[in-house]
N, C-alpha and C positions, 0 to 999 in steps of 0.2 A: 715336706716332713713339719718345715715351719711353720708352713699356714694349718696345718692340721693342729699340732699342737696351742698356736693362737686359738684355734677357733675352740678346742677343746677347754681353754682358759675362761676364753668369753662364756662357755654354755656353765661354766660351775659358777661366774660370777650372775649369769642370768637365773641359775636355780635361787642361788641366794638372794639375789633380790626379789624374786618371785613368791618364796615363803615371806618375805616380808610384805611385800604387796597384800598376800592372801590373808596374813593376819590381820592388816589395816583394814580392809574389807569388812573381814568378820567384825572387828570390834565396831565399825561405823553403820552394819547391817547393811552393806553395799554389796552389790554384785561385781565380780572380778572383771566382768568385761568393760564394765562404767571407765578403766583406769586404763590410758595408753602409755609407753613407755617413748618418751622422745633423748633418744642418744644425741648427745652433744659430742659434738665430734671437730670443734674448732682446733684441739690442739693433735690431732692425727691424721695420717695422709688418706693418698685415694684407697692404698692395700687395706687401711685398719677399716674403712667404709666396708669396703666389700665384704671382709671377714663379718662384721657386724650384721650385714644384710642375707649371709651366709647361716647366722644361726638363727636367722629369724626375725631378729630386729626392722620394723618397717618405717616407723619413722625418724628421720634425720634431722638434726638441729644444727645450721650455723650462724655464728655470730658475727662473720666480716665478709663482705661483698668478696673482696681482692683474692681472697682464700677459698670461698666457698664455690665461686665459678669452674674452675679446673675440676673438683672434687663431683659436681652437679653434672659437668658434660660428661663425665664418666659413667657416670652410676643414675642417669637421670629417667632413664627406663625403668627402673625397678623400685627406689624408695619413695616415700610420701615426703618432701621436704618442705622445712619450717625455718624462714628463718628468725630466728630468736633473738639477734641482737640488736644495739641502738642503729637506726636507718638514718644515713644523711638522706637529706630531701635529693641532691642531687645523684644519688646511686639506687634510688627508686627504680629508673629506668632498664636496671639492671634484674632486679629482683622482679619485678612483675612479667607473667608470661613463664617465668622459671619456678618460681616459690608458690605453690599452691596455697598455703599459710604463710602471715607475714604477723607475729606476737608482739610488736611494739610500734605500732600507732600511738602518739604519743603529744601529736601538735598537730593544727589545722593545716601546715603549710605543709605537711609531711602528706598528709587526707588527699589535700587536692593534687598535690601532682602523682597519688597512685593511683585516683579516680582520672586524671587525664591520661596515664600512660595506658592504663586499663581499658577505658573508651577506643583508645587508636587501637587495640587490639583486639576489640570487641569480647572483653574478659570481664568477670566480676572477681574482684580481689578478696579472698576471705581473712577480715584483720581479727586480733585480739586487742583489746584498749589497753594499754597499758597503765596501772595505777599504782601511784606512790603511797599504797597504804599506809607504810610506815613512816613517812615524814621525812624519811633521811635526802639531805643535799646531796648525799653523792650518787643518788637514784636518781634514772630517769622515769618517768612517767607523769602523768597527768595529776595533780592534785583532786584529792574525790569532791572538793567544794568545787571545780570545774568542770566535771563528768558530763553532769546534763545539760550545762551550757554548749558543751563541744558537741554533743550528741543532737542538741538542737542545731546546729551552725551545719551540720554536716549531712542532716535526715534528704537532701535534695541531692546528693552524690549519686546517682546509679549504679556506679560503679564499685562502689565500696559497700563488703557486707561484713557487718562487723556481730562473728558467730560467738564473739568469747570476751574473757577479761585475762590479763598477764598481771603477774606482780612476783616481786621479791622479799623475801623477807631479810631481817637483819643476818648477818651472822654471828652464831650463836652457840654456845657449847652444849644447851640444854636446848631440846629443838622444842619443848612445850612451850618456851618464850617467844617462840614464830607463831604457835596458835594463833592470837588475836589477830595478825594480820590475813591468816589466810580466811578467819571467820570474817574479818572485815569484808574482804573480796566476795566471798559468799553471799553475805547482806546486799553488797553493790549490785549481783547478779539477781537476785530479786525485787530489786527498786527499780532496777533500768526494765526489767521486763512488764512490770506493773505500766511503766508511761506509754507502752507500744508505739517505739520509735517504727518505723516503716523499714528501717535499713539494720536496724539494730534489735535482735532476737538472740539473747544469750543462751547457748547451750553451754559451752563450753568454759571449764577452769583452768588457765596453763598456770601452775603454781608447784612449788616444792623440789627441790634439787637433792642432790646427795646426803648431805647433810640434814634436811628434814622433811623429806618425802611422806614419811610416815602421817606424820602430824597434818600434813597436807591430804592428803586422803581419805582421811578421818573426818576435814573440815572441805570435803567437795571435790577436790582434784580430777578433773577429766583428763590432764595431760600432766605428766609428770618431768623433767628434762634434767636427765641423767648425765653427770660427766663421769667425775673421778671413782665412783662405786662402779663404773661399768668400764668406760674407755682409761685406762691407765699409759699415758705415752713414755716413752722410753727416757 
C-alpha cells in the first residue's frame, strides 16, 4: 500500500512537471520529445529509484560514485544511467562500463583516464563537456576560454565521444537571471560544431534544474536534471 501511495504522489508530481515542460516548449516553438528528464536521485534510496522507474522515468542521474554503485547494481537493467556529479579521476574506473553518459568532463587528466578505461573494455564513453559559463569559483567546469584548446588536446582520444555540453546556473530567486548562462551554453554548441572536431559533435545540452528548468528549455536544453521538484527525500 505504501508503494502504491508513493507512486501516486510521483505521478502527480510528474503531471505537474509535464505541464510546465509542455508550456516552455510551446513558448520556444520546440517539440516536447526534444526534452528529456533526468531524475536526480542522490538523496534517495534504491526503493525510490524503483518507484521512479515504475512510473515511467527513464533517465537516472547520480552524483556520487560510492552511493551510486549499489543503486546501479539493483536497477541497471532498467534505467539509462547518467553520472552528473564531479568525477574524481581515480573513480573513473567505477563509472566506465556502467554509466553510458558522463555529464562532468572538465579536465584533461579525467579525459585521459576515461579514454584509457574505455579502451580497456573496447567501449566509447559518451561525455558532456562541463563548461562554467557563469564563472563562479564555487562551480566546476572548464572556463569558456579553455574549451577549444581542450577539444584540440582530446581530439585523438578514440574512446571518448563528446555528445553534449553541461552547465549549472547560479542559484537565483528569479529564473530569468539564469537565462544568459543557458543562452551562453547554446552559443558554445554552435561554435564547437562549426569547428568540426572528429570526436565532438554536440547534439545535447544538459542544463536546467528544479528551480530554472523552464528557462533552460526555452534556451535549448535537451536534458533537464530534476531533483527536489520530483524527488523529495524524507
